[in-house]
FILO-697358 format. One record per residue: residue number from 1; x, z, y of N, C-alpha, C in turn. Coordinates in steps of 0.1 Angstrom, whole numbers, always signed. Layout:
<nodes>
<NUM; <X; Z; Y>; <X; Z; Y>; <X; Z; Y>>
...
</nodes>
This chain:
<nodes>
<1; <-48; +223; -28>; <-42; +214; -18>; <-48; +200; -19>>
<2; <-49; +193; -8>; <-55; +180; -8>; <-44; +169; -8>>
<3; <-47; +159; -15>; <-37; +147; -16>; <-45; +134; -14>>
<4; <-38; +125; -8>; <-43; +111; -6>; <-38; +103; -18>>
<5; <-47; +95; -24>; <-43; +87; -35>; <-37; +74; -30>>
<6; <-25; +71; -34>; <-18; +58; -30>; <-20; +47; -40>>
<7; <-21; +51; -53>; <-23; +41; -64>; <-33; +46; -73>>
<8; <-41; +37; -79>; <-52; +41; -88>; <-46; +48; -100>>
<9; <-52; +59; -105>; <-47; +66; -117>; <-59; +74; -122>>
<10; <-57; +79; -134>; <-67; +87; -141>; <-61; +101; -142>>
<11; <-68; +111; -136>; <-65; +125; -137>; <-76; +132; -144>>
<12; <-82; +142; -137>; <-94; +148; -143>; <-106; +138; -142>>
<13; <-104; +127; -134>; <-114; +116; -134>; <-106; +104; -128>>
<14; <-112; +93; -127>; <-105; +81; -122>; <-105; +81; -107>>
<15; <-93; +80; -101>; <-91; +80; -87>; <-87; +66; -82>>
<16; <-93; +61; -72>; <-90; +48; -66>; <-81; +50; -54>>
<17; <-74; +39; -50>; <-65; +40; -38>; <-74; +44; -26>>
<18; <-69; +53; -18>; <-76; +58; -6>; <-85; +70; -8>>
<19; <-87; +74; -21>; <-95; +86; -24>; <-87; +98; -20>>
<20; <-94; +109; -19>; <-88; +122; -16>; <-90; +130; -29>>
<21; <-79; +137; -33>; <-79; +145; -45>; <-74; +159; -42>>
<22; <-81; +168; -47>; <-77; +182; -46>; <-71; +187; -59>>
<23; <-59; +193; -58>; <-52; +197; -70>; <-42; +208; -67>>
<24; <-37; +215; -77>; <-27; +225; -76>; <-14; +217; -75>>
<25; <-5; +221; -66>; <+7; +213; -63>; <+16; +212; -75>>
<26; <+17; +222; -84>; <+25; +222; -96>; <+20; +212; -106>>
<27; <+6; +210; -106>; <+0; +201; -116>; <+3; +186; -112>>
<28; <+5; +183; -100>; <+6; +169; -95>; <+19; +166; -89>>
<29; <+29; +175; -91>; <+42; +172; -85>; <+49; +159; -90>>
<30; <+46; +156; -103>; <+52; +144; -109>; <+45; +131; -102>>
<31; <+33; +132; -98>; <+26; +121; -92>; <+31; +119; -78>>
<32; <+34; +130; -71>; <+39; +129; -57>; <+53; +123; -58>>
<33; <+61; +127; -67>; <+74; +122; -69>; <+74; +107; -72>>
<34; <+64; +103; -80>; <+63; +89; -84>; <+57; +80; -74>>
<35; <+52; +86; -63>; <+45; +78; -52>; <+31; +75; -55>>
<36; <+24; +82; -64>; <+10; +79; -67>; <+2; +87; -57>>
<37; <+6; +99; -53>; <-1; +108; -44>; <+8; +111; -32>>
<38; <+1; +115; -21>; <+8; +120; -9>; <+0; +131; -3>>
<39; <+6; +141; +2>; <-2; +152; +8>; <-10; +147; +19>>
<40; <-23; +151; +19>; <-32; +146; +29>; <-27; +150; +43>>
<41; <-28; +141; +52>; <-23; +143; +66>; <-8; +140; +68>>
<42; <-1; +138; +57>; <+13; +135; +58>; <+15; +120; +63>>
<43; <+25; +118; +71>; <+27; +105; +77>; <+34; +96; +67>>
<44; <+32; +83; +67>; <+39; +73; +59>; <+54; +74; +62>>
<45; <+62; +72; +52>; <+76; +71; +55>; <+80; +59; +63>>
<46; <+89; +61; +73>; <+93; +50; +82>; <+102; +41; +74>>
<47; <+101; +28; +76>; <+109; +18; +70>; <+106; +5; +76>>
<48; <+109; -5; +68>; <+107; -19; +73>; <+92; -21; +73>>
<49; <+88; -29; +83>; <+74; -32; +84>; <+71; -43; +74>>
<50; <+59; -43; +68>; <+55; -53; +59>; <+53; -66; +66>>
<51; <+58; -77; +60>; <+56; -90; +66>; <+41; -94; +66>>
<52; <+37; -102; +75>; <+23; -106; +76>; <+21; -116; +64>>
<53; <+10; -115; +58>; <+7; -125; +47>; <+7; -139; +52>>
<54; <+12; -148; +43>; <+12; -162; +47>; <-1; -168; +45>>
<55; <-6; -176; +55>; <-18; -183; +54>; <-16; -197; +50>>
<56; <-19; -200; +38>; <-16; -214; +33>; <-25; -224; +39>>
<57; <-35; -220; +46>; <-44; -230; +52>; <-40; -234; +66>>
<58; <-29; -228; +71>; <-24; -231; +84>; <-19; -246; +84>>
<59; <-21; -253; +95>; <-16; -267; +96>; <+0; -266; +97>>
<60; <+6; -277; +94>; <+21; -278; +96>; <+24; -277; +110>>
<61; <+36; -271; +114>; <+40; -270; +128>; <+42; -284; +134>>
<62; <+41; -285; +147>; <+42; -298; +154>; <+56; -304; +153>>
<63; <+66; -296; +150>; <+80; -301; +150>; <+83; -307; +137>>
<64; <+75; -307; +127>; <+77; -313; +114>; <+74; -328; +115>>
<65; <+81; -336; +108>; <+79; -351; +108>; <+66; -353; +101>>
<66; <+58; -362; +106>; <+45; -365; +100>; <+44; -380; +98>>
<67; <+32; -385; +94>; <+30; -399; +91>; <+32; -407; +104>>
<68; <+38; -418; +104>; <+40; -427; +115>; <+52; -424; +123>>
<69; <+60; -414; +119>; <+73; -411; +126>; <+84; -416; +117>>
<70; <+94; -421; +124>; <+105; -424; +116>; <+113; -435; +119>>
</nodes>
């Protein structure tokens, strides 16, 4: 059976996130339960959307008090 690697781990070799691994279901059941592997083609579980990463280089919004105001 084919699995998608969700987190890096070492099995019969080192697997990186996004790799595809072929294994017997009974041998990797603990990895599936732990969230390390997911059956290939299986959809991601529905839940909250991940927030967009904050860009620290963005300028301050226009509504913030700046120099010369006050």
